[in-house]
Backbone bond lengths (Angstrom), bond angles and torsions (degrees), N, CA, C in turn:
res aa  C-N    CA-C-N  psi(-1)  N-CA   C-N-CA  omega(-1)  CA-C   N-CA-C  phi
1 M - - - 1.482 - - 1.470 103.01 -
2 D 1.440 110.18 154.84 1.436 117.98 -178.21 1.526 112.04 -75.65
3 G 1.251 122.55 154.87 1.570 124.03 -178.80 1.546 106.73 -66.59
4 K 1.403 119.70 -32.60 1.360 118.82 -179.44 1.507 114.80 -67.41
5 V 1.326 113.95 -32.57 1.462 118.42 179.02 1.519 111.52 -69.56
6 L 1.332 112.55 -42.07 1.413 118.67 178.97 1.505 112.35 -65.69
7 A 1.274 122.84 -35.71 1.369 125.44 172.11 1.512 115.84 -66.37
8 R 1.328 114.00 -34.51 1.450 114.99 178.97 1.611 108.68 -74.71
9 I 1.332 113.64 -37.18 1.548 114.45 177.26 1.515 105.63 -63.23
10 G 1.289 123.42 -43.14 1.406 123.97 -176.93 1.489 114.17 -65.83
11 A 1.322 116.71 -38.51 1.492 120.96 172.56 1.477 114.99 -63.35
12 A 1.344 117.52 -42.48 1.349 123.42 172.67 1.372 116.50 -63.39
13 A 1.237 122.99 -43.48 1.544 129.23 169.84 1.642 107.33 -52.87
14 F 1.354 114.77 -48.36 1.539 113.41 -171.07 1.584 104.86 -68.66
15 V 1.325 116.61 -41.73 1.462 122.87 -175.11 1.627 106.14 -62.41
16 G 1.325 114.23 -43.14 1.580 116.69 177.88 1.539 107.75 -67.67
17 L 1.381 124.67 -38.27 1.357 120.93 -177.21 1.479 113.80 -73.86
18 A 1.416 113.43 -33.59 1.493 113.51 174.67 1.469 112.20 -69.82
19 A 1.335 119.32 -31.55 1.584 119.46 -178.27 1.483 104.70 -71.79
20 T 1.386 121.89 -34.52 1.473 118.85 -175.75 1.548 108.32 -78.01
21 V 1.292 122.89 -34.13 1.445 119.12 172.85 1.499 111.51 -66.47
22 T 1.309 117.98 -37.80 1.486 119.89 -179.75 1.561 105.94 -61.41
23 A 1.210 114.80 -47.89 1.604 119.90 -173.14 1.534 106.20 -66.78
24 I 1.202 120.93 -39.29 1.522 121.29 173.51 1.499 115.89 -61.40
25 E 1.404 112.99 -43.30 1.479 116.76 176.05 1.545 114.23 -66.76
26 M 1.297 114.57 -32.19 1.466 115.87 179.88 1.475 114.62 -72.30
27 T 1.311 112.98 -28.42 1.480 113.97 -174.53 1.568 110.70 -92.56
28 K 1.314 116.51 -6.75 1.509 119.22 173.25 1.513 110.61 -63.31
29 R 1.221 118.76 143.31 1.477 123.98 174.77 1.393 107.85 -97.56
30 D 1.492 119.04 123.45 1.430 116.32 179.85 1.538 108.45 -73.97
31 A 1.277 117.02 150.89 1.408 120.69 176.10 1.528 106.93 -71.58
32 A 1.372 114.84 135.78 1.381 117.12 179.42 1.583 113.05 -59.76
33 P 1.222 117.84 143.69 1.396 117.76 179.07 1.556 108.43 -68.58
34 P 1.324 115.14 149.11 1.565 117.32 -179.32 1.458 105.66 -64.07
35 S 1.349 112.66 141.11 1.531 115.77 177.80 1.553 103.41 -81.83
36 P 1.451 111.86 158.17 1.410 117.32 -176.64 1.565 106.44 -71.60
37 P 1.451 115.55 157.70 1.324 111.18 174.32 1.540 118.45 -70.31
38 V 1.289 120.40 145.86 1.357 127.99 -174.42 1.539 104.72 -89.34
39 L 1.299 116.76 123.17 1.462 121.59 175.65 1.542 107.98 -84.78
40 T 1.338 117.23 127.90 1.553 123.75 -177.95 1.420 109.33 -92.89
41 D 1.361 119.24 -31.34 1.393 123.97 -174.89 1.562 111.03 -91.44
42 H 1.270 120.75 114.52 1.380 121.56 -179.96 1.587 116.58 -101.34
43 A 1.362 110.62 34.61 1.410 116.52 -179.62 1.633 108.07 -72.49
44 P 1.342 112.31 134.44 1.464 113.01 179.22 1.560 111.53 -65.26
45 A 1.415 111.98 148.77 1.404 119.41 177.82 1.434 108.27 -66.70
46 P 1.393 120.52 145.29 1.456 122.36 176.60 1.449 111.46 -65.12
47 V 1.380 118.38 137.94 1.378 121.01 -173.52 1.547 105.69 -102.85
48 D 1.396 115.51 124.97 1.486 120.67 177.79 1.462 106.94 -77.13
49 P 1.393 115.39 127.46 1.365 122.16 177.61 1.519 112.09 -63.68
50 M 1.274 116.33 -33.60 1.457 121.39 178.07 1.604 111.12 -64.61
51 H 1.289 117.53 -38.77 1.406 123.95 175.73 1.506 112.52 -58.84
52 R 1.346 110.50 -48.00 1.589 113.24 -179.15 1.498 108.41 -60.49
53 L 1.371 119.82 -43.29 1.441 122.35 -177.36 1.495 110.90 -64.68
54 L 1.381 118.29 -39.55 1.371 116.86 177.90 1.456 118.85 -66.66
55 V 1.449 113.55 -30.33 1.405 122.18 174.50 1.546 108.83 -65.98
56 R 1.292 113.13 -48.28 1.482 115.76 -179.45 1.501 109.12 -56.48
57 C 1.400 122.82 -44.48 1.449 123.27 178.02 1.504 112.53 -59.83
58 Q 1.297 112.24 -39.63 1.502 113.21 -175.93 1.514 109.98 -66.74
59 R 1.363 115.00 -30.59 1.508 114.32 -178.07 1.519 108.71 -77.86
60 L 1.312 119.32 -22.52 1.494 119.91 174.00 1.480 116.51 -67.57
61 G 1.349 116.53 -21.35 1.478 118.39 172.60 1.452 112.14 75.40
62 A 1.302 120.22 -134.94 1.410 123.59 -178.37 1.532 112.07 -72.86
63 E 1.370 120.37 -20.38 1.416 124.26 178.81 1.540 106.15 -62.49
64 A 1.270 120.07 -35.92 1.523 123.68 -175.87 1.576 112.46 -56.88
65 T 1.401 116.44 -28.32 1.468 116.32 178.38 1.447 112.92 -68.92
66 R 1.287 119.57 -6.35 1.430 124.28 176.82 1.561 113.13 -111.79
67 D 1.317 116.61 -1.53 1.395 124.10 -174.49 1.623 104.86 -94.15
68 P 1.396 114.81 123.56 1.444 118.51 -174.02 1.591 108.95 -70.91
69 V 1.339 112.02 -29.43 1.526 115.42 179.39 1.487 112.36 -70.45
70 C 1.278 116.86 -39.65 1.496 119.14 173.93 1.587 111.15 -69.93
71 L 1.226 117.88 -41.94 1.482 114.06 177.39 1.548 115.79 -59.87
72 K 1.345 117.40 -37.39 1.408 125.89 175.94 1.656 108.54 -66.56
73 A 1.328 111.29 -42.70 1.497 113.21 -178.10 1.535 110.71 -68.12
74 W 1.307 117.08 -35.67 1.554 117.93 174.65 1.407 112.35 -68.40
75 A 1.287 119.30 -38.40 1.438 121.37 173.74 1.453 115.68 -65.28
76 D 1.265 119.04 -35.06 1.536 124.49 -177.82 1.626 102.81 -77.01
77 N 1.435 119.49 -33.63 1.320 118.14 -176.19 1.592 107.68 -75.74
78 R 1.387 115.89 -34.83 1.496 116.25 178.06 1.483 109.18 -64.13
79 R 1.355 116.78 -38.18 1.383 124.79 -173.55 1.667 108.37 -67.09
80 R 1.255 110.73 -45.23 1.514 118.44 179.58 1.488 110.21 -62.49
81 F 1.448 116.16 -43.68 1.357 124.12 -175.21 1.607 112.38 -64.68
82 L 1.283 110.92 -45.50 1.527 122.99 -173.26 1.578 109.56 -81.07
83 G 1.243 113.89 -15.02 1.512 120.53 -175.31 1.446 115.34 71.14
84 S 1.187 119.22 23.85 1.539 122.46 178.58 1.572 109.77 -79.55
85 D 1.263 113.59 143.31 1.513 123.30 -177.45 1.468 108.66 -89.99
86 R 1.310 119.16 -6.67 1.556 122.23 -174.41 1.531 106.32 -72.97
87 P 1.341 116.20 138.59 1.490 122.80 175.07 1.497 107.88 -67.68
88 A 1.352 112.52 146.43 1.500 115.92 172.69 1.499 109.52 -62.93
89 V 1.420 111.05 149.16 1.527 114.47 -178.98 1.457 105.95 -92.26
90 E 1.294 114.83 128.12 1.448 120.98 178.93 1.548 116.82 -65.73
91 P 1.296 117.80 119.47 1.454 115.19 -174.05 1.484 111.96 -64.10
92 S 1.296 118.73 138.73 1.468 125.95 177.18 1.455 109.76 -118.69
93 A 1.331 115.77 164.93 1.469 121.34 176.21 1.424 116.51 -61.08
94 G 1.289 120.64 -26.79 1.407 126.20 177.36 1.456 122.07 -76.19
95 N 1.463 111.11 -16.28 1.387 118.84 -173.64 1.597 110.15 -95.34
96 R 1.262 120.34 18.75 1.402 121.09 -175.65 1.544 114.80 -89.24
């Protein structure tokens, strides 16, 4: 046989195989993804009072830098985050 004929037969076999594999893949049914777990307990999550205070201070914007409550809240939050046992320093009028 001629080399060109063999090449054509090989190409036709490859195209036929590719079409068969594509048809098989298209007819497969994908498994449905697992549904997320359903929570039956609708109890509200506990609200951290520190979080509420920090949100309030965030909403104050630049004014919060002069608010002693916000300054103390930020110091307490830093101490809690960094794990320091030192108490927060109370802001005073001379520390501005």
